[in-house]
C-alpha positions in Angstrom: 19.2 10.0 -12.2 18.1 8.9 -8.7 18.0 5.2 -8.0 17.0 3.5 -4.7 20.5 4.1 -3.2 22.6 6.3 -5.6 22.5 9.7 -7.4 24.1 9.9 -10.9 24.9 13.1 -12.8 26.0 13.2 -16.4 27.5 16.0 -18.4 25.4 16.8 -21.5 28.3 17.6 -23.7 31.0 14.9 -22.9 28.7 12.4 -21.1 31.1 12.1 -18.1 29.2 10.5 -15.3 29.6 10.9 -11.6 27.8 8.6 -9.1 27.4 9.2 -5.4 25.9 7.0 -2.8 22.8 8.6 -1.1 22.7 8.6 2.7 20.8 5.8 4.4 17.3 6.5 5.4 14.8 4.8 7.7 11.2 5.3 6.7 8.3 4.6 9.0 5.8 2.0 7.7 2.3 3.2 7.8 -0.7 1.0 7.1 -3.6 2.8 5.5 -6.9 1.1 5.7 -9.1 0.8 2.6 -11.5 3.4 4.1 -8.7 6.0 4.1 -7.8 5.3 0.5 -11.5 5.3 -0.6 -12.3 8.6 1.1 -9.2 10.3 -0.2 -10.1 9.0 -3.7 -13.6 10.3 -3.4 -12.2 13.7 -2.5 -9.4 13.8 -5.2 -11.1 12.2 -8.2 -13.2 14.8 -10.1 -15.6 12.2 -11.6 -16.2 10.5 -8.3 -16.5 13.9 -6.5 -19.1 15.1 -8.9 -21.2 12.0 -8.3 -21.2 12.2 -4.5 -21.8 14.7 -1.8 -18.7 16.7 -0.7 -16.4 14.7 1.5 -15.1 16.0 4.8 -12.0 18.3 4.5 -10.2 15.8 6.7 -9.5 13.5 3.8 -7.9 16.1 1.6 -5.8 17.3 4.6 -4.8 13.7 5.2 -3.7 13.3 1.6 -1.6 16.5 1.8 0.0 15.3 5.1 0.8 11.9 3.7 2.1 13.3 0.4 4.4 15.6 2.2 5.8 12.9 4.5 6.1 10.5 1.6 8.0 13.0 -0.6 10.3 13.8 2.4 11.2 10.1 2.5 9.7 9.8 6.0 7.0 7.2 5.3 6.0 4.4 3.0 2.5 3.0 3.0 2.7 -0.6 1.5 -0.2 -1.8 -0.5 -1.8 -5.1 0.4 -3.8 -7.9 -1.3 -6.7 -6.7 0.9 -6.5 -3.2 -0.8 -6.7 -4.8 -4.2 -9.5 -7.1 -3.3 -11.6 -4.3 -1.7 -11.1 -1.7 -4.4 -12.5 -4.0 -7.1 -16.0 -3.3 -5.8 -15.5 0.5 -5.9 -17.3 2.6 -8.5 -14.0 4.3 -9.5 -11.3 1.7 -8.6 -8.6 3.3 -10.8 -8.2 6.3 -8.5 -7.9 4.1 -5.4 -5.3 1.9 -7.2 -3.3 5.0 -8.1 -3.3 6.1 -4.5 -2.1 2.8 -3.0 0.4 2.3 -5.8 1.8 5.8 -5.3 2.1 5.6 -1.5 3.4 2.0 -1.6 6.2 2.9 -4.1 6.6 -0.8 -5.0 6.5 -2.0 -1.4 3.8 -4.5 -0.6 2.7 -6.4 2.5 3.1 -10.2 2.2 -0.2 -12.1 1.9 -2.1 -11.8 5.2 -2.0 -15.6 5.8 1.9 -15.5 5.6 2.0 -12.6 8.1 -0.4 -14.5 10.4 1.9 -17.6 10.2 4.9 -15.4 11.2 3.0 -14.0 14.1 1.8 -17.4 15.4 5.3 -18.9 15.0 6.8 -16.0 17.1 4.1 -16.3 19.7 4.5 -20.1 19.9 8.3 -19.8 20.4 7.8 -17.2 23.2 5.2 -19.5 24.9 7.5 -22.6 24.6 10.3 -20.5 26.2 8.0 -19.5 29.1 7.7 -15.8 28.0 4.5 -13.9 27.3 3.2 -14.2 23.7 4.8 -11.7 21.3 3.2 -11.1 17.9 5.6 -8.4 16.7 7.2 -9.6 13.5 10.2 -7.7 12.0 9.2 -5.7 9.0 11.6 -7.5 6.7 9.5 -10.6 7.1 6.2 -9.0 6.2 7.2 -6.6 3.3 8.0 -7.6 -0.3 11.1 -5.5 -0.3 13.1 -3.1 1.9 11.1 0.1 2.4 14.1 2.4 3.0 14.9 3.2 -0.6 15.0 6.7 -2.1 12.2 7.6 -4.5 13.2 7.1 -8.1 12.2 9.9 -10.4 10.4 7.6 -12.8 8.1 4.8 -11.7 6.3 2.5 -14.1 3.1 0.7 -13.0 1.2 -1.8 -15.1 -2.3 -2.9 -14.4 -3.0 -6.2 -16.1 -6.8 -6.1 -16.6 -7.1 -9.9 -17.0 -5.7 -10.4 -13.4 -8.3 -8.1 -11.9 -11.5 -10.0 -10.8 -14.8 -9.0 -12.4 -16.6 -6.6 -10.0 -20.0 -8.2 -10.7 -18.7 -11.7 -9.9 -17.0 -10.3 -6.7 -20.4 -8.7 -5.6 -22.2 -12.0 -6.2 -19.7 -13.9 -4.2 -19.9 -11.4 -1.4 -23.7 -11.5 -1.4 -23.7 -15.3 -1.3 -21.1 -15.4 1.4 -23.1 -12.9 3.5 -26.3 -14.9 3.0 -24.6 -18.1 4.0 -23.1 -16.5 7.2 -26.5 -15.0 8.1 -28.2 -18.4 7.6 -25.4 -20.2 9.6 -25.9 -17.7 12.6 -29.7 -18.2 12.5 
């Protein structure tokens, strides 16, 4: 069994168990935009691929490169509230969700408003101390959990349908918002 920090081995006949600590790792945090997830999903999902014209080979190569780096414990691509919100409007949202859940491996970005508050606080402290504004926030403040865990062999992900907004309602809200913005600019 592999957990986030240890490896356990058990004898099948006598059930003797040995546990060893895995070496520390430091993964790079990679933010993937919704466009990357959408285009990889359009390439990988057979239903979606059949409905659309063929996608550029770049997206399948990107998936292969990310998958390799992910499985080598080099990167983690945290999911975000923004990913969830934008994928609701997709025609095949389950494939997109599967991708960001997979590459995130349980690591999520904090809500964008919280990240923005951390950045502004850091910049204000720098300005008050007479230094140039600095918006770089330590990753421990913007991620839901430490990204440097080893991949566990089994991961369970549950999608609670009642918590996912209705796509039709989301489209109507987006249309009304766009119309209001257009009217405001006129």
